[in-house]
N, C-alpha and C positions, 0 to 999 in steps of 0.2 A: 149655157155657161154660167149665167147669173145664179141659177139654182145651185150649182156646184159651189160657187163662192159663198153663198148664204149658208149652205150646209156646213162647210168647213169653218167659216167664221163663227157660226153659232156654237159649234162643238168646242172651238178654242175658247170662246167667251165663257161657256158653262164650265169648262175645265178649270179656268182661272178662278172662278167663283168657288168651285168645289175645293180647290187646293188652299183657299183662305181658311178653311175649316170652321166656317160659321156654324153655330147651332141653329139649324133650319127647322121651322115648324113642320109637322107631319104633312100638312096640306102642300107645302112646297116639295117635300120628298115624293109625295104621291104624284105631283105634277111632273117631276123629273122622270119618274118611272114611266108615266104616260108618254112623255116626250120620246124616250128611248123605244117604247113599244110601237110608236108610229112607224118604225123602220122594220117591223116584223115581216110585212109582205113586200117590202122594197126589194126589187130584183137587182139593184145596183150593188156593186161591191163597196162596202163602207171603207172610208179612208182610215188610215192608222189613227189619226187624231180622234175619230169617233170612238174607236176601241179604247184608246187611252183615256178618253173622258169617262167612258163607262167603267173602266177599271178604277179610276180615281174615285168615282161615285161609290162603287162597291167597297173599296178600301175604307173610305171615310164614314159611310153611313150604313154599313152592313148590319149593324145591331139595331138600327132604327127602321128596318124594312120589315114588312109583314111576311108571313110564310107564303102567302099568295103572290106578293110582289117578287119574292125570290124565285118562285116557281115560274112566273112569267118571264123573268129575266134569264132564267136557265134555258127556257125554250127559245128565247130570242137569240142568245149567243150560239145555240146549236145551229140556227139558220144563218146568222151573220157571224161567221167564224173568222178568226185570225189565228194563224198557226202558233204564234208565241203568246199573244195576249189573252185569248179565250181561256186556256187552262188556268191562268192566274185569276181571271174573273170568277170562274167556277169554284176555285179553291176558296176565294174570299166569301162567296155567297153560301157555300155548303158547309163551311167550318165556322159558323157564327150563330149566335142566338138570334131569335126573332124579336120584333117589337113587342114589348110587354113581358117578355120572359126574363126571369132572373138568371144570374150567373149560376153555374153548377157549383154548389157548395159541398159536394161530396169529398173533395180534397181537404177542405178546411175541417170538415167533421172528422176525417181520418187523422189529421194532425192533432186535433184537440183530444181525440180519444186515445191516441198512442203516447201522449206526453205523460211523463211521470208526475205523480202527485206529491 
């Protein structure tokens, strides 16, 4: 029972910190990915707060994650599924740029090239 309480409380605490929208160093983001990945082989059904925390993490830091981190998190949520939250997590991870990549400037190039002189 104590392990259950610790799991739920740590998820809640992490979620509160994520929602403060701090600019976290990459080292901290990598540690958060590692924290979530610890549950990859966990046979327990994760609580809703765990899924909500992972969703908040994906929403806030999706552009700061490496391609490998996103691939790992994708495989994690395929194993630790939640009917409503998992599709949102996947959408956030799969529709964002990776750490170090620049935004797609093709639209701005189109706008500049089509403007009258």
